TIMI-2910 file (N, C-alpha, C, CB; in pm, 1 decimal, decimal comma, always signed):
<rs>
+----------+----------+----------+----------+----------+----------+----------+----------+----------+----------+----------+----------+------+
!      n_x !      n_y !      n_z !     ca_x !     ca_y !     ca_z !      c_x !      c_y !      c_z !     cb_x !     cb_y !     cb_z ! resn !
+----------+----------+----------+----------+----------+----------+----------+----------+----------+----------+----------+----------+------+
!   +309,2 !  -1227,9 !  +2578,8 !   +254,6 !  -1121,9 !  +2495,6 !   +360,3 !  -1080,6 !  +2394,2 !   +209,2 !  -1000,5 !  +2581,7 !  Met !
!   +315,1 !  -1050,7 !  +2273,5 !   +406,3 !  -1002,1 !  +2171,2 !   +353,0 !   -872,2 !  +2113,4 !   +426,0 !  -1107,2 !  +2060,3 !  Arg !
!   +441,3 !   -791,3 !  +2067,1 !   +404,4 !   -665,3 !  +2003,4 !   +434,7 !   -674,3 !  +1855,3 !   +479,1 !   -545,7 !  +2067,5 !  Asn !
!   +340,3 !   -628,3 !  +1775,6 !   +357,1 !   -626,2 !  +1631,1 !   +318,4 !   -487,5 !  +1582,6 !   +271,4 !   -737,4 !  +1561,1 !  Ile !
!   +403,4 !   -427,5 !  +1502,2 !   +374,9 !   -295,7 !  +1447,1 !   +303,4 !   -311,6 !  +1313,6 !   +505,0 !   -212,9 !  +1430,5 !  Lys !
!   +190,5 !   -242,8 !  +1298,5 !   +117,7 !   -238,2 !  +1172,3 !   +112,0 !    -93,9 !  +1126,0 !    -25,3 !   -298,2 !  +1186,8 !  Leu !
!   +134,2 !    -72,5 !   +999,9 !   +114,6 !    +59,1 !   +940,5 !     -2,3 !    +43,9 !   +844,9 !   +245,2 !   +112,6 !   +867,0 !  Thr !
!   -110,9 !   +112,6 !   +875,0 !   -231,7 !    +96,7 !   +793,4 !   -282,8 !   +232,4 !   +746,3 !   -341,7 !    +23,1 !   +872,8 !  Ile !
!   -356,6 !   +227,8 !   +639,2 !   -425,6 !   +345,2 !   +587,9 !   -566,3 !   +299,5 !   +555,0 !   -352,5 !   +407,8 !   +461,8 !  Glu !
!   -665,0 !   +380,4 !   +585,8 !   -802,7 !   +339,7 !   +561,8 !   -888,8 !   +459,7 !   +528,9 !   -859,0 !   +266,1 !   +682,8 !  Tyr !
!   -999,6 !   +430,8 !   +465,9 !  -1102,0 !   +530,9 !   +437,5 !  -1205,8 !   +516,4 !   +548,2 !  -1166,2 !   +512,4 !   +292,2 !  Asp !
!  -1219,5 !   +616,2 !   +630,9 !  -1306,8 !   +608,9 !   +747,2 !  -1453,7 !   +636,9 !   +720,9 !  -1259,1 !   +702,5 !   +848,1 !  Gly !
!  -1490,3 !   +656,8 !   +594,4 !  -1631,0 !   +681,8 !   +563,6 !  -1714,7 !   +563,5 !   +609,8 !  -1651,1 !   +707,0 !   +412,0 !  Lys !
!  -1824,4 !   +590,6 !   +674,1 !  -1912,6 !   +484,5 !   +721,1 !  -1877,0 !   +432,0 !   +858,8 !  -1911,0 !   +372,0 !   +624,3 !  Gly !
!  -1767,1 !   +481,0 !   +916,8 !  -1726,2 !   +439,0 !  +1050,4 !  -1744,9 !   +554,5 !  +1147,7 !  -1579,2 !   +390,5 !  +1050,7 !  Phe !
!  -1750,1 !   +521,5 !  +1274,5 !  -1763,5 !   +621,9 !  +1380,3 !  -1629,8 !   +645,0 !  +1449,1 !  -1869,4 !   +578,6 !  +1483,2 !  Asn !
!  -1527,6 !   +673,5 !  +1369,4 !  -1394,9 !   +701,3 !  +1422,8 !  -1312,0 !   +576,2 !  +1444,0 !  -1406,8 !   +775,4 !  +1551,8 !  Gly !
!  -1195,5 !   +596,4 !  +1501,7 !  -1100,2 !   +487,7 !  +1527,6 !  -1138,6 !   +408,8 !  +1651,6 !   -958,7 !   +543,2 !  +1543,4 !  Trp !
!  -1159,9 !   +475,2 !  +1763,3 !  -1171,5 !   +412,1 !  +1894,4 !  -1298,1 !   +328,7 !  +1909,7 !  -1167,7 !   +516,9 !  +2001,4 !  Gln !
!  -1284,1 !   +215,2 !  +1981,6 !  -1398,7 !   +129,2 !  +2008,1 !  -1506,1 !   +206,2 !  +2083,1 !  -1356,3 !     +5,1 !  +2087,8 !  Lys !
!  -1629,9 !   +188,5 !  +2038,8 !  -1745,6 !   +249,4 !  +2101,8 !  -1856,5 !   +144,6 !  +2103,4 !  -1790,4 !   +380,2 !  +2026,8 !  Gln !
!  -1927,3 !   +133,5 !  +2215,2 !  -2034,4 !    +33,9 !  +2221,0 !  -2138,5 !    +57,3 !  +2111,3 !  -2101,7 !    +36,5 !  +2358,6 !  Pro !
!  -2176,2 !    -48,5 !  +2043,8 !  -2284,6 !    -46,5 !  +1944,6 !  -2261,6 !    +47,2 !  +1827,1 !  -2411,6 !     -8,6 !  +2011,3 !  Asp !
!  -2136,4 !    +80,0 !  +1796,9 !  -2106,2 !   +164,4 !  +1681,4 !  -1994,1 !   +100,7 !  +1600,7 !  -2067,2 !   +308,1 !  +1725,8 !  Lys !
!  -2002,9 !   +111,8 !  +1469,1 !  -1900,7 !    +58,6 !  +1380,9 !  -1776,6 !   +147,3 !  +1388,2 !  -1953,1 !    +48,6 !  +1235,5 !  Leu !
!  -1661,3 !    +87,1 !  +1418,1 !  -1537,9 !   +164,0 !  +1433,1 !  -1420,5 !    +84,8 !  +1378,5 !  -1513,8 !   +201,1 !  +1580,7 !  Asn !
!  -1315,0 !   +153,9 !  +1344,3 !  -1197,7 !    +92,4 !  +1282,1 !  -1126,3 !     -3,0 !  +1378,7 !  -1100,6 !   +200,7 !  +1234,2 !  Ile !
!  -1098,9 !    +40,7 !  +1500,2 !  -1026,6 !    -40,9 !  +1597,4 !  -1097,2 !   -174,0 !  +1620,7 !  -1011,6 !    +34,6 !  +1729,5 !  Gln !
!  -1225,9 !   -169,9 !  +1641,1 !  -1300,5 !   -292,6 !  +1666,7 !  -1297,8 !   -388,4 !  +1548,8 !  -1443,0 !   -259,7 !  +1701,5 !  Gly !
!  -1307,8 !   -335,6 !  +1427,9 !  -1307,9 !   -420,6 !  +1308,9 !  -1171,5 !   -484,2 !  +1285,2 !  -1349,3 !   -339,8 !  +1186,4 !  Glu !
!  -1064,1 !   -409,6 !  +1306,6 !   -930,3 !   -467,0 !  +1290,1 !   -903,3 !   -571,6 !  +1397,9 !   -822,8 !   -356,3 !  +1295,0 !  Ile !
!   -943,3 !   -543,1 !  +1521,6 !   -925,3 !   -641,4 !  +1629,0 !   -999,9 !   -771,1 !  +1599,3 !   -973,0 !   -583,5 !  +1762,5 !  Glu !
!  -1122,6 !   -760,4 !  +1549,6 !  -1200,2 !   -880,7 !  +1515,4 !  -1130,2 !   -961,3 !  +1405,5 !  -1343,0 !   -842,0 !  +1470,0 !  Lys !
!  -1082,0 !   -891,5 !  +1303,1 !  -1016,5 !   -960,6 !  +1191,6 !   -889,8 !  -1032,8 !  +1237,8 !   -982,3 !   -860,8 !  +1079,8 !  Ala !
!   -806,8 !   -966,4 !  +1316,7 !   -682,4 !  -1028,1 !  +1364,2 !   -713,7 !  -1144,1 !  +1458,1 !   -593,1 !   -923,8 !  +1435,7 !  Ile !
!   -814,0 !  -1128,8 !  +1543,3 !   -853,4 !  -1236,9 !  +1634,1 !   -901,1 !  -1359,0 !  +1556,6 !   -963,5 !  -1189,3 !  +1729,5 !  Ser !
!   -973,5 !  -1336,0 !  +1448,0 !  -1019,7 !  -1446,4 !  +1364,2 !   -901,5 !  -1522,5 !  +1305,4 !  -1110,5 !  -1394,4 !  +1251,9 !  Thr !
!   -800,4 !  -1450,4 !  +1262,0 !   -682,7 !  -1512,4 !  +1199,7 !   -596,9 !  -1585,7 !  +1302,2 !   -598,7 !  -1406,6 !  +1128,2 !  Ile !
!   -572,9 !  -1522,3 !  +1418,2 !   -478,4 !  -1577,5 !  +1515,3 !   -542,7 !  -1665,6 !  +1621,6 !   -405,7 !  -1466,1 !  +1582,4 !  Thr !
!   -673,0 !  -1649,6 !  +1644,1 !   -739,3 !  -1722,5 !  +1751,6 !   -707,1 !  -1666,6 !  +1888,9 !   -700,9 !  -1867,4 !  +1746,5 !  Gly !
!   -649,3 !  -1548,4 !  +1893,2 !   -610,8 !  -1484,1 !  +2019,5 !   -693,3 !  -1358,3 !  +2041,4 !   -460,0 !  -1450,0 !  +2020,3 !  Glu !
!   -708,6 !  -1319,7 !  +2169,4 !   -772,1 !  -1192,5 !  +2201,4 !   -672,2 !  -1081,9 !  +2168,9 !   -817,6 !  -1186,7 !  +2352,1 !  Lys !
!   -717,0 !   -983,0 !  +2093,4 !   -629,0 !   -876,2 !  +2045,7 !   -675,0 !   -742,7 !  +2103,7 !   -627,4 !   -870,7 !  +1890,3 !  Ile !
!   -578,4 !   -661,0 !  +2144,4 !   -608,3 !   -523,9 !  +2185,9 !   -511,6 !   -431,5 !  +2113,3 !   -597,2 !   -506,7 !  +2342,2 !  Glu !
!   -566,0 !   -346,9 !  +2028,1 !   -483,4 !   -253,0 !  +1952,6 !   -465,0 !   -123,0 !  +2028,9 !   -545,3 !   -225,2 !  +1816,0 !  Leu !
!   -349,4 !    -64,8 !  +2012,3 !   -321,2 !    +69,5 !  +2061,6 !   -280,1 !   +149,0 !  +1938,5 !   -208,3 !    +70,7 !  +2175,2 !  Ile !
!   -353,8 !   +253,9 !  +1909,4 !   -327,8 !   +327,6 !  +1787,2 !   -286,5 !   +470,8 !  +1812,0 !   -448,1 !   +325,2 !  +1700,4 !  Gly !
!   -213,4 !   +522,3 !  +1717,3 !   -181,2 !   +664,7 !  +1715,3 !   -173,6 !   +704,4 !  +1569,8 !    -46,7 !   +697,0 !  +1791,8 !  Ser !
!   -204,2 !   +825,9 !  +1541,7 !   -198,4 !   +865,9 !  +1402,8 !   -248,8 !  +1006,8 !  +1381,5 !   -277,0 !   +770,9 !  +1319,0 !  Gly !
!   -272,5 !  +1034,7 !  +1256,1 !   -316,9 !  +1166,8 !  +1216,1 !   -454,9 !  +1154,9 !  +1153,5 !   -216,5 !  +1232,3 !  +1117,9 !  Arg !
!   -526,9 !  +1262,2 !  +1157,6 !   -660,4 !  +1262,5 !  +1098,9 !   -669,2 !  +1363,3 !   +985,2 !   -765,9 !  +1293,6 !  +1205,6 !  Thr !
!   -556,1 !  +1381,8 !   +917,2 !   -554,4 !  +1476,8 !   +805,8 !   -652,6 !  +1432,2 !   +697,7 !   -411,7 !  +1490,0 !   +747,1 !  Asp !
!   -717,7 !  +1527,0 !   +641,0 !   -806,4 !  +1498,4 !   +528,8 !   -726,6 !  +1512,5 !   +400,6 !   -930,6 !  +1593,0 !   +528,5 !  Arg !
!   -736,6 !  +1413,1 !   +316,7 !   -664,8 !  +1415,9 !   +189,2 !   -740,2 !  +1506,5 !    +93,3 !   -648,8 !  +1272,3 !   +129,6 !  Arg !
!   -670,1 !  +1600,9 !    +34,4 !   -729,9 !  +1692,0 !    -63,2 !   -706,6 !  +1638,1 !   -203,1 !   -671,5 !  +1834,8 !    -49,6 !  Cys !
!   -809,6 !  +1636,5 !   -284,9 !   -793,0 !  +1588,8 !   -423,0 !   -830,6 !  +1695,2 !   -521,2 !   -876,1 !  +1464,4 !   -448,2 !  Thr !
+----------+----------+----------+----------+----------+----------+----------+----------+----------+----------+----------+----------+------+
</rs>
């Protein structure tokens, strides 16, 4: 097993939060699918972060 640090920023509109949820579109699941497609390996992300809303 190897650990890789990713620093990402995303617009969560249209998603049902970060954490994987059955039958719902979520950030964690989409990133895991993309990385698995690239590497051919089963991926499990562990995330931490902030949910601050950006003011414009």
